[in-house]
C-alpha positions as CSV (number, residue, x, y, z in Angstrom):
1,X,94.6,112.4,112.3
2,X,93.9,112.3,116.0
3,X,91.0,114.3,118.1
4,X,93.4,117.0,119.9
5,X,92.5,118.1,123.0
6,X,91.1,121.5,122.2
7,X,89.0,120.0,119.4
8,X,87.5,117.5,122.4
9,X,86.9,120.4,124.7
10,X,84.9,122.4,121.6
11,X,82.4,119.5,120.9
12,X,81.9,118.8,124.9
13,X,80.9,122.7,125.0
14,X,77.6,122.0,123.8
15,X,78.0,125.0,121.8
16,X,79.9,124.0,118.6
17,X,81.1,125.5,115.4
18,X,81.2,122.7,113.4
19,X,81.1,121.7,109.4
20,X,81.9,118.9,107.2
21,X,84.3,118.8,104.3
22,X,85.2,116.9,101.3
23,X,88.1,116.2,99.3
24,X,87.5,114.4,96.0
25,X,90.5,113.0,94.0
26,X,89.8,111.7,90.4
27,X,92.2,108.9,88.9
28,X,92.9,111.4,86.4
29,X,94.5,114.1,88.8
30,X,91.6,116.4,88.8
31,X,90.4,117.1,92.6
32,X,87.6,119.2,94.2
33,X,86.8,120.5,97.8
34,X,83.4,120.6,99.1
35,X,82.0,122.1,102.5
36,X,78.7,122.3,103.8
37,X,79.4,125.6,105.7
38,X,78.2,128.7,104.2
39,X,81.5,130.4,103.6
40,X,84.9,128.8,101.9
41,X,87.6,127.1,104.0
42,X,91.0,126.2,103.3
43,X,93.1,123.9,105.2
44,X,96.1,120.9,103.8
45,X,96.6,123.2,100.8
46,X,92.9,122.4,99.6
47,X,90.3,125.2,99.2
48,X,86.6,123.7,100.0
49,X,84.1,125.7,98.2
50,X,80.6,126.3,100.0
51,X,79.0,126.5,96.3
52,X,79.3,122.8,95.5
53,X,76.1,122.0,97.3
54,X,77.2,119.2,99.0
55,X,75.7,117.3,102.2
56,X,76.2,114.0,103.5
57,X,73.8,111.4,105.0
58,X,74.9,109.5,108.6
59,X,78.5,107.6,108.7
60,X,77.9,104.1,109.5
61,X,81.6,103.1,111.0
62,X,82.3,99.6,112.8
63,X,85.5,98.8,114.6
64,X,85.7,95.2,112.8
65,X,86.4,94.3,108.9
66,X,83.0,95.5,107.4
67,X,82.9,98.2,105.3
68,X,82.3,101.7,106.4
69,X,79.6,103.5,104.2
70,X,77.7,106.8,103.8
71,X,76.5,108.9,101.0
72,X,77.0,112.3,99.5
73,X,74.5,114.6,97.6
74,X,75.3,117.4,95.6
75,X,74.2,119.5,92.7
76,X,75.6,118.7,89.2
77,X,77.6,122.1,87.5
78,X,79.8,123.0,85.1
79,X,82.1,124.3,87.6
80,X,82.6,121.3,89.8
81,X,80.7,118.1,89.3
82,X,79.3,117.8,85.7
83,X,76.9,115.2,84.4
84,X,79.0,114.8,81.5
85,X,82.1,114.0,83.3
86,X,80.2,111.3,85.6
87,X,78.8,109.8,82.6
88,X,82.2,109.8,81.3
89,X,83.3,107.7,83.8
90,X,85.9,110.4,85.5
91,X,84.7,110.0,89.1
92,X,85.1,106.0,89.2
93,X,87.1,105.1,91.7
94,X,88.1,108.5,93.1
95,X,89.4,108.7,96.5
96,X,87.3,110.7,98.9
97,X,88.5,112.2,102.6
98,X,85.9,113.6,104.7
99,X,86.3,115.7,108.1
100,X,84.5,117.5,111.2
101,X,86.1,120.9,111.5
102,X,85.8,123.9,113.6
103,X,85.0,126.5,110.8
104,X,86.3,129.1,113.5
105,X,89.8,127.2,113.9
106,X,90.4,124.8,110.7
107,X,93.3,123.3,112.7
108,X,90.8,122.2,115.4
109,X,89.6,119.1,112.6
110,X,89.2,115.3,112.6
111,X,89.1,112.8,109.5
112,X,85.9,110.9,109.7
113,X,86.3,108.8,106.3
114,X,88.5,107.9,103.6
115,X,87.9,105.9,101.1
116,X,86.3,105.7,97.6
117,X,83.3,106.8,95.5
118,X,81.2,103.8,94.4
119,X,77.7,104.2,92.6
120,X,76.7,107.7,91.5
121,X,73.4,108.3,90.1
122,X,72.0,111.4,88.7
123,X,68.5,113.0,88.8
124,X,66.9,116.5,88.9
125,X,70.1,118.0,88.5
126,X,71.4,116.5,91.4
127,X,74.1,113.6,92.3
128,X,74.2,110.9,94.6
129,X,77.3,109.6,95.3
130,X,78.1,106.2,97.6
131,X,81.1,106.2,99.4
132,X,83.1,102.8,100.2
133,X,85.6,102.8,103.2
134,X,89.3,101.3,103.1
135,X,87.8,97.8,103.7
136,X,86.3,97.3,100.6
137,X,89.5,96.7,99.4
138,X,89.3,93.5,101.3
139,X,86.3,92.1,99.0
140,X,88.8,91.8,96.1
141,X,90.5,88.8,95.6
142,X,94.1,88.7,97.2
143,X,97.4,87.0,96.2
144,X,98.0,84.4,92.9
145,X,95.2,82.1,91.8
146,X,96.3,78.6,90.0
147,X,94.7,78.7,86.9
148,X,95.5,78.0,83.3
149,X,95.6,81.7,81.7
150,X,98.1,84.5,82.8
151,X,97.0,86.6,85.8
152,X,98.8,89.4,85.0
153,X,97.7,92.6,83.1
154,X,99.3,93.2,79.4
155,X,102.2,95.6,80.2
156,X,102.2,95.7,83.8
157,X,105.5,95.0,86.4
158,X,104.5,91.3,86.2
159,X,103.9,91.1,82.5
160,X,107.1,93.6,81.5
161,X,105.9,93.8,77.9
162,X,106.7,97.4,76.7
163,X,103.7,98.1,74.6
164,X,105.6,101.5,73.0
165,X,107.6,99.0,71.4
166,X,107.3,98.8,67.7
167,X,104.4,96.6,66.7
168,X,102.4,96.6,69.9
169,X,100.7,99.7,69.9
170,X,99.8,102.6,67.0
171,X,98.2,106.4,67.7
172,X,96.3,107.8,65.1
173,X,93.5,109.8,64.2
174,X,89.7,108.7,64.3
175,X,88.7,108.7,61.0
176,X,85.2,107.5,61.1
177,X,83.0,106.6,64.2
178,X,79.8,105.1,64.5
179,X,77.7,105.4,67.8
180,X,80.9,105.6,69.6
181,X,81.3,102.3,69.8
182,X,82.7,101.2,65.9
183,X,85.9,102.8,64.5
184,X,86.9,102.4,60.8
185,X,89.9,103.2,59.0
186,X,90.8,103.2,55.6
187,X,94.2,101.5,56.1
188,X,96.2,100.3,59.2
189,X,99.1,98.7,57.9
190,X,101.6,96.5,59.7
191,X,99.1,94.6,62.1
192,X,98.0,91.5,61.4
193,X,93.7,90.7,61.4
194,X,92.3,90.7,65.1
195,X,95.7,91.8,66.5
196,X,94.1,94.5,68.6
197,X,91.5,92.2,69.9
198,X,90.8,92.2,73.9
199,X,93.3,95.3,74.0
200,X,93.1,98.8,74.9
201,X,91.6,102.2,72.8
202,X,92.7,105.2,74.9
203,X,91.4,108.4,74.0
204,X,94.1,110.8,73.9
205,X,92.3,114.2,72.7
206,X,89.2,116.1,72.5
207,X,86.3,115.8,74.9
208,X,86.6,112.2,75.9
209,X,90.1,112.0,76.2
210,X,91.6,110.0,79.0
211,X,88.8,107.5,78.4
212,X,89.6,103.8,78.2
213,X,87.8,100.9,76.6
214,X,88.6,97.5,75.6
215,X,88.5,96.3,72.0
216,X,85.9,93.8,71.3
217,X,86.4,93.1,67.5
218,X,89.1,93.7,65.3
219,X,88.9,92.9,61.6
220,X,90.2,93.6,58.2
221,X,87.8,94.6,55.6
222,X,87.5,95.2,52.0
223,X,88.1,99.0,52.6
224,X,90.2,98.8,55.5
225,X,90.1,97.9,59.0
226,X,86.9,98.1,61.7
227,X,87.5,98.0,65.2
228,X,84.9,97.7,67.7
229,X,84.8,98.3,71.6
230,X,82.7,96.4,74.1
231,X,81.0,99.6,75.5
232,X,80.2,102.9,74.2
233,X,82.5,105.8,74.9
234,X,80.4,107.9,77.5
235,X,81.6,111.1,76.2
236,X,81.9,112.9,72.6
237,X,84.2,111.8,70.3
238,X,85.0,113.3,66.6
239,X,86.8,112.4,63.4
240,X,90.2,114.2,64.0
241,X,90.4,112.9,68.0
242,X,93.6,110.9,68.3
243,X,93.5,107.7,70.2
244,X,95.9,104.7,71.0
245,X,95.4,101.1,70.2
246,X,97.3,98.6,72.1
247,X,97.8,95.1,71.1
248,X,95.6,92.4,72.8
249,X,96.4,89.5,74.8
250,X,93.9,86.2,75.5
251,X,96.1,85.1,78.3
252,X,97.2,82.0,76.7
253,X,100.6,80.5,76.9
254,X,100.8,79.9,73.1
255,X,99.8,83.8,72.8
256,X,102.6,85.2,75.1
257,X,105.2,82.8,73.5
258,X,104.5,83.4,69.9
259,X,102.8,87.2,70.1
260,X,104.9,88.9,72.9
261,X,108.1,86.6,72.9
262,X,107.5,86.9,76.6
263,X,106.8,83.5,78.0
264,X,109.5,83.6,81.0
265,X,107.2,86.1,82.5
266,X,103.8,83.9,81.9
267,X,101.8,84.4,84.9
268,X,99.4,81.4,84.3
269,X,100.1,77.7,84.9
270,X,99.5,76.1,81.5
271,X,100.0,72.4,82.6
272,X,97.7,72.4,85.3
273,X,95.1,69.7,85.0
274,X,91.2,70.5,83.9
275,X,88.1,69.7,85.7
276,X,87.6,66.8,83.1
277,X,90.9,65.1,84.6
278,X,90.0,66.1,87.9
279,X,86.9,64.2,87.8
280,X,88.1,60.7,86.0
281,X,87.5,57.6,87.2
282,X,89.2,54.1,86.5
283,X,87.3,51.9,83.6
284,X,88.1,48.6,82.7
285,X,88.6,48.8,79.0
286,X,91.0,51.6,77.6
287,X,94.1,52.8,78.4
288,X,94.6,53.7,82.0
289,X,97.9,54.7,81.9
290,X,96.9,58.6,82.4
291,X,99.1,59.7,79.7
292,X,100.2,62.9,79.0
293,X,98.2,65.8,80.2
294,X,100.0,68.3,78.3
295,X,98.2,68.7,74.7
């Protein structure tokens, strides 16, 4: 949104009635509006609350490709940003927009920042959030990488495996959980040992609903099955909560072909030479024909 002539005139007057407003949209669909004004404001269908206790530091912006960055500081509360939601990772990667607004006429405003939440720290009943600009995405690898393992994510548009198909996922209630990290089941028939390793565990109900973890170990035991995830779930999870467990993929061509019957959509290069072959040198003895690269 460009700076209007009216707002520019107001800013140039030397006597201004401006404040800052922020809108935070979490990946799970929840959204929040805050302002550092002493009264609530509304525009673009968003209510910006003054009781959120949110304030911002100086915004650093550049005309190049450097990442715009700033920080926001606010008060933890059950009605807006809670410590439990931060611990559960519900604000990770949330989209943030910030405006400079004339609180007497909210039609006079300009968007100063758009980006995502970075690192969030908590201390003394408050939170401090790092805000990262849109150019942060340029720090991520782009395009395809020539490597032997598959570059697709299991079940995405490139992979095309239907994880809702029989045999690739199951939804069941938690029977026993240890340290929010290890789940034990008396019976989980129809799935081979280690079937879910590297797959996703998604919490569907309860206080931890929406949290996704990656399965580290999946073992059949003498009394049933034990599934361990890499990182403990950062919210309360109890017996009776529903979870969904999806089959895992180790990105190898053999797994894609045999486990998922999906070799036509494999997004790796299984026959690419390895580092040992690239560093090889000719020798007087032995077979120097090169041989087959495929084992």
